[in-house]
VMD Tcl script that draws the C-alpha trace (Angstrom):
set ca {
  {0.02 0.03 -0.17}
  {1.32 3.48 -0.76}
  {-0.42 6.70 0.20}
  {0.55 9.68 -2.05}
  {0.50 13.10 -0.92}
  {0.43 16.47 -3.00}
  {4.21 17.30 -3.49}
  {3.45 21.03 -3.11}
  {0.90 21.03 -0.31}
  {1.68 17.54 1.43}
  {-2.17 17.11 1.47}
  {-3.44 13.71 0.84}
  {-3.81 12.79 -2.82}
  {-4.15 9.20 -4.13}
  {-3.40 5.69 -2.75}
  {-2.69 2.39 -4.50}
  {-2.84 -1.04 -2.97}
  {-1.23 -4.05 -4.76}
  {-1.08 -7.72 -3.85}
  {-3.10 -7.64 -0.85}
  {-6.24 -9.56 0.55}
  {-8.46 -6.52 0.02}
  {-8.29 -6.44 -3.83}
  {-5.22 -6.60 -6.19}
  {-4.87 -3.23 -7.72}
  {-6.96 -1.05 -5.62}
  {-6.71 2.61 -6.03}
  {-8.48 5.84 -5.32}
  {-8.25 9.06 -3.12}
  {-7.64 9.28 0.64}
  {-8.14 11.73 3.22}
  {-7.52 12.35 6.91}
  {-10.45 12.48 9.48}
  {-10.56 12.70 13.29}
  {-12.21 10.66 15.73}
  {-13.59 7.02 16.37}
  {-15.75 5.53 19.21}
  {-13.76 5.82 22.48}
  {-11.27 8.44 20.92}
  {-12.38 11.71 19.35}
  {-8.73 12.62 18.89}
  {-7.78 9.52 16.69}
  {-6.22 9.96 13.36}
  {-7.98 8.12 10.73}
  {-6.94 7.76 7.07}
  {-10.17 7.22 4.86}
  {-9.42 5.49 1.55}
  {-12.06 5.66 -0.97}
  {-11.59 3.24 -3.91}
  {-12.35 4.28 -7.28}
  {-14.76 1.36 -8.04}
  {-16.27 0.49 -4.76}
  {-18.65 2.60 -2.72}
  {-17.32 1.64 0.59}
  {-14.27 3.22 2.17}
  {-11.49 1.56 4.14}
  {-10.67 3.09 7.46}
  {-7.18 2.99 9.11}
  {-6.21 4.08 12.52}
  {-2.70 5.70 12.85}
  {-1.10 4.10 15.70}
  {2.19 5.96 15.04}
  {4.40 6.48 12.05}
  {4.93 3.01 11.21}
  {1.79 1.23 12.22}
  {-1.85 1.25 11.15}
  {-4.88 -0.73 12.44}
  {-7.87 -1.62 10.10}
  {-11.22 -0.39 11.34}
  {-14.66 -1.60 10.40}
  {-17.29 0.57 8.71}
  {-18.34 2.12 12.08}
  {-14.64 2.92 12.90}
  {-14.33 0.25 15.55}
  {-11.06 -1.75 15.75}
  {-11.18 -5.10 14.07}
  {-10.15 -8.18 16.05}
  {-7.81 -10.63 14.51}
  {-6.98 -14.20 15.72}
  {-3.95 -16.49 15.73}
  {-3.89 -16.74 12.04}
  {-4.69 -13.05 10.97}
  {-4.02 -9.58 12.18}
  {-5.67 -6.31 11.19}
  {-2.47 -4.44 11.60}
  {-0.18 -2.91 8.87}
  {3.27 -2.36 9.49}
  {5.41 -0.06 7.44}
  {8.20 -1.86 5.45}
  {10.81 0.28 3.65}
  {12.37 -1.26 0.69}
}
mol new
graphics top color blue
foreach p $ca { graphics top sphere $p radius 0.5 }
foreach p [lrange $ca 0 end-1] q [lrange $ca 1 end] { graphics top cylinder $p $q radius 0.2 }
display resetview
């Protein structure tokens, strides 16, 4: 997943997700919103795919970790085989 920002304003621009369980080749626009149940100050990234009516919500835990949220902006709970956490990897 890559989140692109405008090179002049640094504001959110486009996103691209490749090779994931979500959808291969997902792309669209993203924005930053505030608040979720239990934390009105939370930083949430909302990804709006071009060809899908639903948004993907990601809670920013820190500069390297994002948690996937459900459509009501609640944390999704994983299990021993799957985690709803994304970690930054620098190539």
